[in-house]
C-alpha positions in Angstrom: -53.0 75.1 26.9 -51.6 72.0 28.6 -48.3 70.2 29.3 -47.6 69.0 25.8 -48.0 72.4 24.1 -45.6 74.0 26.7 -43.1 71.2 26.1 -43.3 71.8 22.4 -42.8 75.5 22.8 -39.8 74.9 25.0 -38.2 72.6 22.5 -38.8 75.2 19.7 -37.3 77.9 21.9 -34.2 75.8 22.7 -33.8 75.1 19.0 -34.2 78.8 18.0 -31.6 79.7 20.6 -29.2 77.1 19.3 -29.3 75.2 22.5 -29.3 71.4 23.1 -32.7 69.7 23.3 -33.6 69.2 26.9 -31.3 71.8 28.3 -34.2 73.6 29.9 -36.0 72.1 32.9 -39.8 72.8 33.0 -40.8 73.5 36.6 -44.6 73.0 36.6 -45.9 75.5 39.2 -48.5 73.5 41.2 -49.2 76.0 44.0 -52.9 76.5 44.8 -53.8 73.9 42.2 -56.3 71.2 43.2 -54.8 67.7 43.6 -56.7 66.2 40.7 -55.0 68.7 38.3 -51.6 67.9 39.7 -52.3 64.2 39.5 -53.3 64.5 35.8 -49.8 66.1 35.1 -48.1 63.3 37.0 -50.0 60.7 35.0 -48.6 62.3 31.9 -45.1 61.5 33.2 -44.0 65.0 34.3 -42.0 64.9 37.6 -40.6 68.4 38.2 -42.9 70.7 40.2 -42.7 74.1 41.9 -44.5 75.1 45.2 -44.6 78.5 46.9 -45.2 77.5 50.4 -43.6 74.8 52.6 -46.9 74.1 54.4 -48.9 73.6 51.2 -46.2 71.3 49.8 -46.2 69.3 53.1 -49.9 68.7 52.8 -49.7 67.6 49.2 -46.5 65.9 48.1 -45.9 63.1 50.6 -49.0 61.2 49.4 -48.0 61.8 45.7 -44.4 60.5 46.5 -45.8 57.2 47.7 -47.6 56.7 44.4 -45.2 58.3 41.8 -41.5 57.7 41.6 -38.8 60.3 41.0 -40.7 63.5 42.0 -38.4 66.6 41.8 -39.8 69.3 44.0 -38.6 72.9 43.9 -39.5 75.7 46.4 -40.0 78.9 44.3 -41.6 81.1 47.0 -40.1 82.8 50.0 -38.6 80.7 52.8 -38.9 81.6 56.5 -35.9 80.5 58.5 -38.1 78.6 60.9 -39.4 76.5 58.0 -36.0 75.7 56.6 -35.6 72.3 58.2 -39.0 71.2 56.9 -37.9 72.5 53.4 -34.9 70.2 53.6 -37.2 67.2 54.0 -39.5 68.2 51.1 -37.6 69.9 48.4 -34.8 69.0 46.0 -34.1 72.6 45.1 -34.8 76.1 46.7 -35.0 79.0 44.3 -35.4 81.8 46.8 -32.2 82.2 48.9 -32.6 85.9 49.3 -30.8 87.1 52.5 -27.7 86.4 54.6 -29.7 85.1 57.6 -31.4 82.4 55.5 -28.1 81.4 53.9 -26.5 80.9 57.3 -29.5 78.9 58.5 -29.3 76.6 55.4 -25.5 76.2 55.9 -26.1 75.1 59.5 -28.8 72.6 58.5 -26.6 71.2 55.7 -23.9 70.4 58.3 -26.5 68.8 60.6 -28.4 66.9 58.0 -25.4 65.9 55.8 -27.1 67.0 52.6 -28.6 70.2 51.1 -31.1 70.9 48.3 -29.7 72.7 45.2 -29.8 76.4 45.8 -30.6 79.4 43.6 -30.0 82.9 44.8 -32.9 85.3 44.2 -31.8 88.6 42.8 -34.2 91.6 42.9 -33.3 92.8 39.4 -35.9 95.5 39.4 -34.8 96.8 42.9 -38.5 96.7 43.9 -39.1 97.5 47.6 -42.0 95.0 48.0 -40.0 92.1 46.4 -37.5 89.8 48.1 -34.0 89.2 46.7 -30.5 90.4 46.8 -29.9 93.8 45.0 -27.8 93.4 41.8 -25.0 95.6 43.3 -24.7 93.2 46.3 -25.1 89.9 44.4 -21.4 89.2 43.8 -20.5 89.5 47.4 -23.5 87.4 48.5 -22.7 84.7 46.0 -19.1 84.6 47.3 -20.3 84.4 50.9 -22.6 81.5 50.1 -19.9 79.6 48.3 -17.6 80.3 51.3 -20.2 78.5 53.4 -19.9 75.5 51.1 -23.5 75.9 49.9 -24.4 74.2 46.7 -25.3 77.3 44.7 -26.5 76.2 41.3 -27.6 79.5 39.9 -29.7 82.6 40.2 -33.4 83.4 40.1 -35.4 86.5 39.3 -39.0 87.7 38.9 -39.0 90.8 36.7 -41.3 93.8 37.4 -44.6 93.3 35.7 -44.5 96.7 33.9 -41.0 96.4 32.5 -39.5 94.5 29.5 -38.6 91.1 31.0 -35.7 90.5 28.6 -33.7 93.3 30.2 -34.0 91.6 33.6 -33.2 88.1 32.2 -30.0 89.6 30.5 -28.9 91.2 33.7 -29.4 88.0 35.7 -27.4 86.0 33.0 -24.6 88.6 33.2 -24.3 88.3 37.0 -24.4 84.5 36.8 -21.8 84.4 34.1 -19.2 86.5 35.9 -19.7 84.4 39.1 -19.3 81.1 37.3 -22.9 80.0 37.8 -24.7 78.0 35.1 -28.3 77.8 36.5 -30.8 80.5 35.6 -34.3 80.2 37.0 -36.2 82.7 35.0 -39.3 82.9 32.8 -42.9 82.2 33.5 -46.0 81.5 31.5 -46.0 84.8 29.7 -42.3 85.1 28.8 -40.5 81.8 29.1 -39.4 81.8 25.4 -37.6 85.1 25.9 -36.0 83.7 29.0 -34.8 80.6 27.1 -33.3 82.8 24.4 -31.3 84.5 27.1 -30.0 81.3 28.8 -32.7 80.1 31.2 -32.1 76.6 32.5 -35.3 76.4 34.6 -38.6 78.0 33.5 -41.5 78.2 36.0 -44.8 77.7 34.3 -48.1 77.3 36.1 -51.4 78.5 34.7 -50.5 77.7 31.1 -50.2 74.0 32.1 -52.9 73.7 34.8 -55.4 76.4 33.9 -56.3 79.3 36.1 -55.6 78.8 39.8 -58.4 77.9 42.2 -58.2 80.4 45.1 
């Protein structure tokens, strides 16, 4: 499909939703993609990328940063507390703040380092046992706690259950964000990002539709 087609579809979805052009950030999900594919997208001028693992990102992005200016790297996968310091060095945004212990660790590091990546709180909208994230009923309190620690919470993130209508989960996430005064909504992937944009997504995470199928 490719980068240009995805950009075009995002612009059309913004327009259809009555939103300003460029109000949606495309996070190109480069996890498990070979470097030549990632480089090809960088050569086309795209700069915002998403990685799932700190270690994989550490092996890939320092070299690219030496050659390409302005890379904006987002961690979209789970973050272990013992990898948090390394994440501070690599990422401009973390989309997977999903538990109190991690929030406290990030708050401590922010004090030590004097800076902090933009943060998105992951909400387990489907209340799935195997999935990370704060339960919807506990989200308001957790958001309040994070703000109380002076964390730069920009918004919320979700990954809807594969067998349910994604729009219901996007609408729920938007509702929680709205009542907590948060503007950022990281939601929508290759198969459903237009629905997410219609419901207010500010960041869509698209991988295979840009890069092709992943190389495992």
